[in-house]
C-alpha positions as a Python dict, from the first residue, in 0.01 Angstrom:
ca = {
    (1, 'M'): (0, 0, 0),
    (2, 'L'): (339, 27, 193),
    (3, 'Y'): (410, -369, 101),
    (4, 'G'): (302, -653, -136),
    (5, 'E'): (60, -898, -81),
    (6, 'E'): (344, -1172, -51),
    (7, 'E'): (490, -1003, 217),
    (8, 'S'): (194, -921, 412),
    (9, 'R'): (97, -1348, 386),
    (10, 'S'): (443, -1414, 514),
    (11, 'R'): (427, -1143, 804),
    (12, 'P'): (194, -1116, 1127),
    (13, 'R'): (-54, -885, 1085),
    (14, 'H'): (34, -727, 1433),
    (15, 'L'): (365, -709, 1313),
    (16, 'V'): (249, -441, 991),
    (17, 'R'): (-11, -297, 1135),
    (18, 'A'): (280, -184, 1371),
    (19, 'A'): (534, -108, 1044),
    (20, 'I'): (238, 99, 877),
    (21, 'G'): (172, 266, 1239),
    (22, 'T'): (548, 370, 1257),
    (23, 'A'): (586, 476, 896),
    (24, 'R'): (267, 725, 924),
    (25, 'A'): (490, 862, 1281),
    (26, 'K'): (761, 927, 1093),
    (27, 'R'): (542, 1159, 804),
    (28, 'R'): (371, 1324, 1047),
    (29, 'Q'): (743, 1416, 1166),
    (30, 'A'): (823, 1509, 912),
    (31, 'T'): (514, 1787, 815),
    (32, 'R'): (575, 1954, 1140),
    (33, 'A'): (947, 1973, 1099),
    (34, 'V'): (838, 2159, 816),
    (35, 'K'): (622, 2350, 995),
    (36, 'V'): (873, 2494, 1200),
    (37, 'T'): (1121, 2569, 938),
    (38, 'A'): (863, 2722, 784),
    (39, 'Q'): (750, 2930, 1064),
    (40, 'S'): (1091, 3017, 1146),
    (41, 'Q'): (1208, 3211, 786),
    (42, 'N'): (887, 3316, 793),
    (43, 'K'): (980, 3484, 1139),
    (44, 'E'): (1369, 3546, 982),
    (45, 'Y'): (1204, 3709, 647),
    (46, 'K'): (966, 3954, 860),
    (47, 'E'): (1290, 4094, 1066),
    (48, 'Q'): (1486, 4123, 827),
    (49, 'I'): (1200, 4322, 622),
    (50, 'M'): (1183, 4553, 975),
    (51, 'R'): (1537, 4583, 986),
    (52, 'A'): (1583, 4718, 659),
    (53, 'L'): (1232, 4943, 675),
    (54, 'N'): (1354, 5081, 1009),
    (55, 'F'): (1704, 5163, 857),
    (56, 'L'): (1535, 5369, 593),
    (57, 'K'): (1312, 5501, 810),
    (58, 'V'): (1553, 5662, 1020),
    (59, 'N'): (1818, 5720, 715),
    (60, 'E'): (2073, 5868, 859),
    (61, 'P'): (2370, 5960, 639),
    (62, 'E'): (2743, 5774, 659),
    (63, 'T'): (2561, 5403, 689),
    (64, 'R'): (2480, 5118, 526),
    (65, 'L'): (2369, 4780, 567),
    (66, 'D'): (2295, 4456, 443),
    (67, 'I'): (2001, 4193, 463),
    (68, 'S'): (1964, 3838, 270),
    (69, 'L'): (1611, 3813, 105),
    (70, 'S'): (1505, 3664, -205),
    (71, 'L'): (1428, 3865, -521),
    (72, 'K'): (1102, 3858, -528),
    (73, 'S'): (1109, 4022, -160),
    (74, 'F'): (1399, 4240, -259),
    (75, 'Q'): (1164, 4364, -593),
    (76, 'L'): (872, 4452, -336),
    (77, 'L'): (1114, 4639, -99),
    (78, 'D'): (1232, 4822, -352),
    (79, 'E'): (862, 4924, -418),
    (80, 'Q'): (840, 5013, -134),
    (81, 'V'): (1109, 5268, -103),
    (82, 'H'): (1021, 5392, -437),
    (83, 'A'): (708, 5519, -246),
    (84, 'L'): (830, 5670, 48),
    (85, 'Y'): (1194, 5905, -177),
    (86, 'G'): (1011, 5858, -521),
    (87, 'D'): (1301, 5907, -774),
    (88, 'A'): (1578, 6024, -526),
    (89, 'K'): (1912, 5900, -563),
    (90, 'Y'): (1916, 5746, -215),
    (91, 'P'): (1894, 5557, -17),
    (92, 'R'): (2043, 5287, -203),
    (93, 'L'): (1930, 4929, -275),
    (94, 'Q'): (2139, 4695, -496),
    (95, 'Y'): (2091, 4343, -495),
    (96, 'S'): (2374, 4018, -541),
    (97, 'A'): (2201, 3687, -659),
    (98, 'I'): (2483, 3522, -599),
    (99, 'D'): (2440, 3482, -207),
    (100, 'S'): (2050, 3709, -166),
    (101, 'R'): (2230, 3995, -25),
    (102, 'V'): (2038, 4313, 5),
    (103, 'I'): (2249, 4588, 22),
    (104, 'I'): (2137, 4961, 202),
    (105, 'N'): (2350, 5273, 143),
    (106, 'T'): (2269, 5624, 280),
    (107, 'V'): (2376, 5911, 154),
    (108, 'P'): (2776, 5860, 164),
    (109, 'S'): (3029, 6102, 311),
    (110, 'A'): (3190, 6333, 120),
    (111, 'L'): (3567, 6177, 147),
    (112, 'H'): (3376, 5836, -3),
    (113, 'S'): (3251, 6071, -282),
    (114, 'V'): (3561, 6223, -321),
    (115, 'S'): (3785, 6004, -318),
    (116, 'A'): (3607, 5730, -589),
    (117, 'R'): (3589, 5991, -832),
    (118, 'G'): (3924, 6131, -736),
    (119, 'L'): (4088, 5786, -835),
    (120, 'E'): (3862, 5715, -1126),
    (121, 'D'): (3947, 6086, -1293),
    (122, 'L'): (4318, 6043, -1173),
    (123, 'I'): (4317, 5685, -1325),
    (124, 'S'): (4154, 5738, -1633),
    (125, 'L'): (4402, 6025, -1671),
    (126, 'S'): (4713, 5765, -1691),
    (127, 'V'): (4599, 5578, -1900),
    (128, 'R'): (4521, 5804, -2168),
    (129, 'D'): (4877, 5957, -2074),
    (130, 'T'): (4989, 5654, -2162),
    (131, 'L'): (4854, 5557, -2477),
    (132, 'I'): (4955, 5903, -2583),
    (133, 'R'): (5287, 5857, -2537),
    (134, 'L'): (5300, 5464, -2636),
    (135, 'N'): (5166, 5627, -2990),
    (136, 'K'): (4804, 5488, -2946),
    (137, 'G'): (4581, 5775, -2881),
    (138, 'D'): (4312, 5712, -3155),
    (139, 'L'): (4269, 5444, -2878),
    (140, 'C'): (4172, 5712, -2586),
    (141, 'N'): (3785, 5803, -2667),
    (142, 'N'): (3738, 5404, -2629),
    (143, 'V'): (3805, 5416, -2241),
    (144, 'V'): (3499, 5610, -2031),
    (145, 'L'): (3431, 5634, -1687),
    (146, 'V'): (3149, 5478, -1520),
    (147, 'G'): (3057, 5693, -1265),
    (148, 'D'): (2763, 5602, -1057),
    (149, 'S'): (2549, 5480, -1299),
    (150, 'D'): (2340, 5161, -1224),
    (151, 'C'): (2399, 4789, -1378),
    (152, 'S'): (2242, 4474, -1372),
    (153, 'I'): (2328, 4106, -1529),
    (154, 'V'): (2095, 3808, -1539),
    (155, 'D'): (2330, 3487, -1523),
    (156, 'E'): (2284, 3147, -1674),
    (157, 'Q'): (2063, 3050, -1411),
    (158, 'G'): (1848, 3346, -1492),
    (159, 'R'): (1959, 3497, -1110),
    (160, 'I'): (1961, 3885, -1118),
    (161, 'S'): (2218, 4152, -972),
    (162, 'R'): (2163, 4473, -954),
    (163, 'K'): (2460, 4720, -824),
    (164, 'T'): (2610, 5064, -851),
    (165, 'P'): (2968, 5094, -889),
    (166, 'D'): (3141, 5440, -704),
    (167, 'G'): (3329, 5450, -996),
    (168, 'G'): (3569, 5239, -1250),
    (169, 'L'): (3653, 5257, -1636),
    (170, 'Q'): (3419, 5105, -1963),
    (171, 'Y'): (3569, 5012, -2307),
    (172, 'M'): (3279, 5173, -2565),
    (173, 'N'): (3412, 4957, -2892),
    (174, 'D'): (3336, 5099, -3215),
    (175, 'E'): (2985, 4948, -3214),
    (176, 'G'): (2858, 5180, -2949),
    (177, 'K'): (2903, 4858, -2669),
    (178, 'N'): (3012, 4900, -2300),
    (179, 'A'): (3232, 4615, -2166),
    (180, 'L'): (3318, 4675, -1748),
    (181, 'T'): (3729, 4679, -1742),
    (182, 'L'): (3759, 4813, -1429),
    (183, 'I'): (3568, 4919, -1100),
    (184, 'I'): (3632, 5130, -790),
    (185, 'E'): (3431, 5027, -441),
    (186, 'A'): (3521, 5270, -162),
    (187, 'G'): (3392, 5242, 174),
    (188, 'F'): (3382, 5479, 447),
    (189, 'S'): (3092, 5332, 625),
    (190, 'E'): (3123, 4967, 537),
    (191, 'S'): (3354, 4699, 696),
    (192, 'Y'): (3651, 4580, 490),
    (193, 'Q'): (3424, 4222, 420),
    (194, 'Q'): (3086, 4429, 289),
    (195, 'L'): (3324, 4563, 9),
    (196, 'K'): (3529, 4229, -29),
    (197, 'K'): (3144, 4069, -108),
    (198, 'D'): (3117, 4386, -325),
    (199, 'V'): (3391, 4290, -550),
    (200, 'K'): (3372, 4004, -615),
    (201, 'L'): (3006, 4022, -704),
    (202, 'W'): (3159, 4217, -992),
    (203, 'L'): (3469, 4009, -1092),
    (204, 'N'): (3241, 3656, -1096),
    (205, 'Q'): (2880, 3824, -1209),
    (206, 'F'): (2932, 4093, -1409),
    (207, 'E'): (3321, 3967, -1574),
    (208, 'C'): (3450, 4219, -1454),
    (209, 'H'): (3807, 4179, -1461),
    (210, 'T'): (3988, 4455, -1225),
    (211, 'A'): (3878, 4603, -922),
    (212, 'M'): (3954, 4830, -675),
    (213, 'I'): (3866, 4892, -300),
    (214, 'I'): (3916, 5218, -127),
    (215, 'F'): (3925, 5199, 223),
    (216, 'L'): (3888, 5438, 503),
    (217, 'T'): (3881, 5485, 855),
    (218, 'E'): (3853, 5851, 1061),
    (219, 'N'): (3945, 5802, 1416),
    (220, 'P'): (3810, 5931, 1609),
    (221, 'R'): (3460, 5800, 1445),
    (222, 'F'): (3205, 6139, 1408),
    (223, 'R'): (2979, 6133, 1682),
    (224, 'S'): (2711, 6448, 1603),
    (225, 'P'): (2710, 6714, 1792),
    (226, 'T'): (2365, 6758, 1755),
    (227, 'N'): (2244, 6381, 1872),
    (228, 'E'): (2379, 6429, 2251),
    (229, 'G'): (2212, 6751, 2277),
    (230, 'N'): (2453, 6985, 2283),
    (231, 'N'): (2540, 7116, 1939),
    (232, 'A'): (2697, 7527, 2091),
    (233, 'C'): (2777, 7593, 1723),
    (234, 'S'): (2528, 7825, 1542),
    (235, 'V'): (2565, 7848, 1113),
    (236, 'T'): (2541, 8215, 1202),
    (237, 'E'): (2963, 8102, 1248),
    (238, 'R'): (3025, 7999, 930),
    (239, 'G'): (3281, 8246, 820),
    (240, 'L'): (3462, 8156, 1163),
    (241, 'F'): (3413, 7764, 1107),
    (242, 'E'): (3530, 7860, 746),
    (243, 'G'): (3834, 7971, 889),
    (244, 'A'): (3918, 7705, 1121),
    (245, 'M'): (3846, 7468, 858),
    (246, 'A'): (4066, 7647, 596),
    (247, 'N'): (4394, 7655, 907),
    (248, 'A'): (4316, 7275, 953),
    (249, 'W'): (4361, 7199, 554),
    (250, 'R'): (4689, 7400, 602),
    (251, 'V'): (4805, 7224, 945),
    (252, 'S'): (4734, 6851, 954),
    (253, 'P'): (4487, 6784, 561),
    (254, 'F'): (4454, 6452, 695),
    (255, 'G'): (4228, 6635, 998),
    (256, 'P'): (4142, 6668, 1256),
    (257, 'Y'): (3955, 6882, 1166),
    (258, 'C'): (3831, 7112, 1477),
    (259, 'F'): (3564, 7349, 1526),
    (260, 'R'): (3447, 7504, 1896),
    (261, 'G'): (3590, 7139, 2051),
    (262, 'H'): (3414, 6946, 1827),
    (263, 'A'): (3541, 6696, 1555),
    (264, 'W'): (3340, 6727, 1244),
    (265, 'F'): (3623, 6529, 1114),
    (266, 'G'): (3888, 6330, 1352),
    (267, 'T'): (4217, 6202, 1177),
    (268, 'M'): (4222, 5950, 903),
    (269, 'A'): (4360, 5635, 1080),
    (270, 'T'): (4392, 5424, 729),
    (271, 'A'): (4382, 5495, 375),
    (272, 'T'): (4419, 5140, 180),
    (273, 'I'): (4397, 5058, -140),
    (274, 'E'): (4394, 4716, -261),
    (275, 'V'): (4339, 4568, -611),
    (276, 'L'): (4206, 4227, -741),
    (277, 'K'): (4275, 4089, -1064),
    (278, 'K'): (4073, 3786, -1185),
    (279, 'P'): (4245, 3605, -1560),
    (280, 'T'): (4141, 3467, -1792),
    (281, 'T'): (4221, 3166, -1559),
    (282, 'G'): (4321, 3105, -1206),
    (283, 'R'): (4189, 3236, -897),
    (284, 'I'): (4151, 3569, -813),
    (285, 'K'): (4477, 3820, -678),
    (286, 'A'): (4478, 4069, -473),
    (287, 'K'): (4758, 4330, -356),
    (288, 'K'): (4701, 4591, -104),
    (289, 'H'): (4897, 4915, -83),
    (290, 'E'): (4904, 5130, 240),
    (291, 'V'): (4873, 5513, 146),
    (292, 'V'): (4733, 5693, 460),
    (293, 'L'): (4854, 5585, 809),
    (294, 'N'): (4761, 5786, 1143),
    (295, 'G'): (4731, 6087, 956),
    (296, 'Q'): (5058, 6055, 704),
    (297, 'M'): (5083, 5968, 365),
    (298, 'M'): (5292, 5635, 363),
    (299, 'V'): (5393, 5677, 51),
    (300, 'E'): (5691, 5898, -48),
    (301, 'D'): (5732, 5786, -440),
    (302, 'D'): (5623, 6074, -625),
    (303, 'R'): (5438, 5811, -883),
    (304, 'L'): (5231, 5566, -688),
    (305, 'D'): (5257, 5254, -844),
    (306, 'L'): (4934, 5021, -749),
    (307, 'G'): (4944, 4772, -1030),
    (308, 'L'): (4772, 4839, -1267),
    (309, 'T'): (4831, 4836, -1653),
    (310, 'I'): (4693, 4875, -1959),
    (311, 'G'): (4510, 4619, -2023),
    (312, 'D'): (4298, 4664, -1675),
    (313, 'A'): (4159, 4937, -1887),
    (314, 'F'): (4057, 4686, -2221),
    (315, 'P'): (3910, 4382, -2285),
    (316, 'P'): (4122, 4049, -2234),
    (317, 'N'): (4066, 3993, -2551),
    (318, 'C'): (4138, 4366, -2738),
    (319, 'E'): (4472, 4354, -2953),
    (320, 'E'): (4530, 4667, -3009),
    (321, 'I'): (4678, 4687, -2717),
    (322, 'E'): (4897, 4363, -2717),
    (323, 'D'): (5183, 4507, -2750),
    (324, 'I'): (5144, 4750, -2461),
    (325, 'R'): (4895, 4588, -2236),
    (326, 'A'): (5163, 4580, -1940),
    (327, 'E'): (5221, 4910, -1963),
    (328, 'S'): (5184, 5024, -1581),
    (329, 'V'): (4971, 5327, -1538),
    (330, 'L'): (5116, 5585, -1270),
    (331, 'L'): (4911, 5782, -1017),
    (332, 'A'): (5088, 6139, -966),
    (333, 'T'): (5120, 6095, -541),
    (334, 'N'): (5040, 6454, -462),
    (335, 'L'): (4725, 6430, -647),
    (336, 'V'): (4646, 6125, -462),
    (337, 'H'): (4703, 6331, -190),
    (338, 'K'): (4517, 6603, -282),
    (339, 'V'): (4216, 6354, -392),
    (340, 'L'): (4196, 6263, -36),
    (341, 'A'): (4292, 6538, 172),
    (342, 'T'): (4028, 6679, 46),
    (343, 'G'): (3756, 6423, 72),
    (344, 'A'): (3867, 6481, 446),
    (345, 'H'): (3809, 6856, 468),
    (346, 'N'): (3462, 6851, 252),
    (347, 'T'): (3314, 6555, 554),
    (348, 'A'): (3388, 6790, 820),
    (349, 'K'): (3183, 7091, 594),
    (350, 'T'): (2920, 6849, 523),
    (351, 'R'): (2884, 6725, 842),
    (352, 'F'): (2883, 7084, 982),
    (353, 'Y'): (2600, 7219, 816),
    (354, 'N'): (2356, 6859, 793),
    (355, 'S'): (2414, 6909, 1194),
    (356, 'F'): (2130, 7247, 1187),
    (357, 'T'): (1937, 7056, 941),
    (358, 'R'): (1802, 6737, 1072),
}
C-alpha cells in the first residue's frame, strides 16, 4: 500500500485514488525509459560490432580502429576474429578495462615497427653501457627487452585488460619474475590522442612507471595507386625500383621515396618522442622532444637526451642502483637518425611490393 490506514481515513478517497494513479503513471514512464535506453544501448552495441567486423573484413594495412564494448562482448568478438584469421599476428585485438575500449590494429607500417624496435634496442644498449661504465655490469642481465609480447592484468575490481606494447624494457629478478619498467608505443596510423590513452593504460593499470610515445607523420599521406586504378608499375621493374629507393636514401633519407611519378613514402613531416613518467606519488610528468621536422633532423648534439635515466630501467624499490638511479641514459643521434630513415625507406618498399598482392 502507498498510504497507511490512518492517512487514508483522513484524506478524501478521490485524492487517494489520484495519488495512486499518479504513482502508477510514473512507474510506467520509468519502465518505458528503461526500455528505450536498453534499445538505444543495444542499437549502439550492434553498430559498434558491425564497424569492427567491416573493419576486420577489409583488413587494410596500417590502420587502427577504437570502439567501446563490454569485456564479454570483446571476448565474443575475439573469438570471431580467431575463427577468421586463426593464430595470425594481425589483425590484433586489445582491451582496456578502465574505459571499455577495444583496440584493433592491422599490419603496421615498417616505419612503425622499425622505429619502436630500433629505439628499444638503442635504449637497452645505452642502459647496458652505462651500467658497465659505472661498475654495475652484473645487473645487465636483469634488464631484458619486452618486444611485442601480450600482457594481461586483472585490477582490484576484477577488470581485465589486455595490451601489447610496441617495445620496451622489463626487469627480471633473481627468481625469474618480470616487472614492466619502460614501454614504447609507436604511432603512424594512430592519432596522438589514441597513443596517450594507450600509455595511460600502461602507467595506471599495468603499473609501469615510464612510457615513451613515438609519434610519426607523413606528408602527403600515402595513397595506393592500385586503389586509384592507375597502377602503371610492374613487379618486373624491381631492379629499377630498388635503384630509385637507394638513390632517395642517399639524397633525402626522410623522404620522399618516389618511383614512376608516385610517392611510395612522402616526407617524414614529424617524428616526436614524448617520455611520460609516473612517480610513486603525484601526477604523471611528460616531456616532448621534436626529433624530425619536415624531413630534417632537429637534434644537433651527438647524443640525444630524452630525459631517461638508469632508474627507468629498474623498479622503484630496486636498491642495487640507488646510488646511480639518476644517471642519464643517452642515445647516439646518428643511430636514431638511421632507425627513423630505415623505417621510411622500408615502408616505401613494403608498400610497393604489397600493391601487387592485394
